[in-house]
N, C-alpha and C positions, 0 to 999 in steps of 0.2 A: 287550887284552884287553876284552868287550865291555862294552858300558855299566853299571855300579858296581849288587849288589845291595846297600839297604839288610836286612843280615840282623834280622831279628824279635828278636834279642838283644840287638841294637844298644845300648839303654835302661838296660839292667841294668847297676849299680854295677862299678867291675873290671875286672879284666888280662885281654884274651885273651892263653890258650896254646895252642899247639901239640904234636901228640906227633903225630913224623915217625917215618913208618916209612919203607917203598922206593921208589923212580920219582921219577916230574915231581909227584906231587901234590902232596905237601910243598910241594912250590915254588908250588904254582900257587897256593894259598891263602894263601900269603905274596903273592904279587906282589897278587894281588884284594883281600888287607886292607888292602895298605899302598894300593892306590889311593881305599882309604875313608879312611884316615889311620890306621889302626890297627895300632899296630908290631906283633905276637905277639912272646910268651918262647915259644921253641922246646926241649920234650923229645926231643933224637934219641936213637931205638935202637941205639947200637952194631951191634950184628949187620945192621942193616940200612937205615939214614938214609944217605946219602952223604956223605963228608967237603966237599961241595961246598955245602951248605950254612952251613962256615964264613964261605964270604963273601959271600953275603946277609943274614944276622943278625947282632946284635955278642951279643944274648941268647938262647946256643945253653948247650944243658949237655947233656952224654951222659951215657944210662945202659945197661945193660943189662937182658936184656927180662926176666930174674927181678927186677929192681931196683924190686917195688913204693909201697916204703915212701921211698925215695932220689926218686922218681918225688912222691909228695905231699911232702916234705918243701919241693924243686925249686921247685914248682907254689904252695904257700901259700910260701915267698922273693919269687917275684915276684908277691903276691898277687893270681893268675891265677882268677881267679871264674866265668870261662864257659874250654874246651875246645875244642879238635878233633880230632880222629884221623885224619890223612892217609898216604894212604900206604902198599902192602901190608904185609904178616907173614905168609914163610909158611907156610903150621898145619903141617908137616914139623918145621919149626923148633921155632913155641909147645912141638910133643909130642916132642920129641928135643934139643934145645941149650940150653932154661930150665931154668937155674937157679935157681929159688925162696929169696928172701930170706922170714924166716919170715915176714911178711904174709899173704904171693901164696902159703906152703903151705899156710896151714892156712886159705885160700881156696880153696883146688886138691880137699883136702881133703871140701870141706862138699859139693861140687861133688856133685847126684846125676847127673848124666850132663857128660863128659868129655869134652863136643866146644869145636868155636871159639866158638860162639853164647854159650853158657851161660857159658864164661869171659872172655872180652872184655862178655858181657852184668853177668855180676860184678863187673867191674872198673867198667864207670861205675856201680854201684848206691857199691862202694868210693866212688866220686869225691862220689857227689853225695851220700854220708853226710858228706863232707869240706865238704863249702858249693863245692864246684866243678859247676858244670851242665856236662855230653859235648852238643854241640850236635848236630845235621845235621851231618856231612863233606861236605854239598854246598850248603851255605849262603851262600855265597862263590864258587860255580859254578857257576851256574842253567845260564846259558848256554849250557853243556857238557852239560846232556840235552836228545835229542833230544825232538820230537814225533813226536807217529804219522806216518807215511810213510815212501814210500819216499827214501832221500837222497843216493842213486847215481844215475845217466845214466840206469841199469838199474832196469825193477822184476823181481824174481824171474823168472823162466820156471816154466810148469807142475810141469816135473819138479821144482826147487827149491823151488817150492809147498805140493808134495805133502811134502817132506822138512821140510820146514817147522811143515807144521800135527802130522805124526806123530810129531816132533824136540820141538813145543812141550809134549804132554801128558808127554812122559816127562821132560821137561824141569825141568816145575813139581813131578814127583813127586818126582825125586832133592833140589830145591832144598828143599822140603817137608821134606827127610829129614836137611836139611845134611848132605849128602854132597856137593854140589858145585856150581854151577850152569850148565856148559858140557855140550850134545851134540854128538855129529858121527855124523851122517846118511849115506848111501849107498842110495839105492832105498828110501828105507822098512823102511833097518836101520839099528840104532843099532850103530854099527860101535864106538862110544870112549865113557865115562862118566867126567867129571871125581871125581876123587876130592880129595885133599891136594897132587897133583902141579902143578895149577894149569892155567890154560885151555890159553896156548901146546905144553904137550909133555903135554895131549891129544890136540891137533890133531893134533903128530908123530906121537906112537903110532899113530891114527887115517890117518893117509898111510901107515906102516909092513903094515897090513892090511886096504889096502884095495887092496892091487894096482892103484893108478893110476887105482879108477875116481873121476868127480866125489863131490865133499863141502858138505855143507851143514853150518856152526855151527849153533847156538841154543844163545843166554846169554841168563840170566834172572835179574831179581831172587828170590829166597824168597817167599814167600804173604804172608807179613810182615815184610818186609825194616826191619831196625831202619836205619835211614836214618845215623845216626849212626858206623856202623861196618862194615866188611864188603861195600861198593857196590861192585855188576857194573863193571868198569873194562875198557874198549874205550884201544889204544894199538897205535902204528906197527907198533910190534916184530909184536904182535900181527897186522895184516895183512899185515904180511912172512911169517909165517910162515904166513897161508893159502895164498899167494901160491905159496910153496916147496910145497907140501902138495896144492893141486889142489882146495882149496874156492874153490866158483864160487858160495857166500853163503854172507849175513849174517844174522840174526833177532837185535835185542833187544829190552829192553820200553824203550817209551817213559817217559819223565819220570824212570827209575830205573837208568839207566845211563850211566855219564859218558865223554866221547868225550875224550881225551885231544889235542891238536893237531888240532881237531877240524876244521879244513877241509884241513891238509895230510892228514889221514887218509882226506878223504873222497876227494881229488886221486888217493892211492895206492890205493885202489880202485877209482875210475874206470878207471886205465892197469891195474890188474890183471886189471879184468876181472871185479870183483866183486862182486856187489847188496848195499844193503846196506838192512833194513828194520827199521822200528822198528815196535813192535806197540801195542796201550794195552793192559791188563790183561785183557780176556776172550781174549787173543790173536788164532789167524790162522782165520778163516773160509774154509771147505772152496775152495777153487781160488783164494783171497786173490790174487792181482794186479792190484784192483778202482786204485790207487795212484796218480796219476802221478808218472813217475820227474823228480824231482828234487823234489816236492812237498816244501814246507818243506828243500828242500837247503840245502847251506852256503856256494851263489854265493856272493863274498864277503863272507862269513864270514872273523873270523876270531880264532882262543882265544884270542891272548895280540897 
């Protein structure tokens, strides 16, 4: 694991808690916190979180997606005053599989918009009303947020850079509407836009539609991204999906996208011939291929 980063809220009295969804995110947070001497209580979402959490923490409680009252009860029982949300909760489950208790049902009914940001943001306000501060989900994982630059051995070529520039504006627009954060582009045409299905399924759908044409993936944060939840993530599985789908380049937001298993991810992208570049908030400029390959790259960097 990279050198520990001291969380900004480390001096606040009370215990740390983790609300765990699926994937490796919860495990990485637990490991990083433990390296700083922090033992987190874990509230694991039964429909999403991995059973393997049982083997890495003793302070583990299982709840279902709709059990907001039970979650608050357990956080208070564990004396939690700071909490991190880590791990994906599939949007389709939030809106189709959830069985809300009375507290969550009342909260949902009060929302003017029923999108994911509104719902999770409202839950965050409930936590704060209960004396529990919801902290930036990347607090313990800052080394996994790339700086601007080309991360792989090669830069995007002229074709890919043109598609990135075109896709960036589209991705920003749909992210601002809270529809999704990923678009797939080919020859300056938008092949697929992410909705509730997630990044990997969006890429696979684009591959089916593109008839073998090379693809470029652009994944961005929301214009007003709340880093406490729903942070853009790219992992090894997504790189493998891109390789199978004929994706030749990936563009991401610098400083606002988590790269899980970062060194292995970059190695896998290099082996697949996929160029990966992180861009600053103002995005790519016309013909943006001026970053040196490997600048800010992950040679010799370990993520865990």
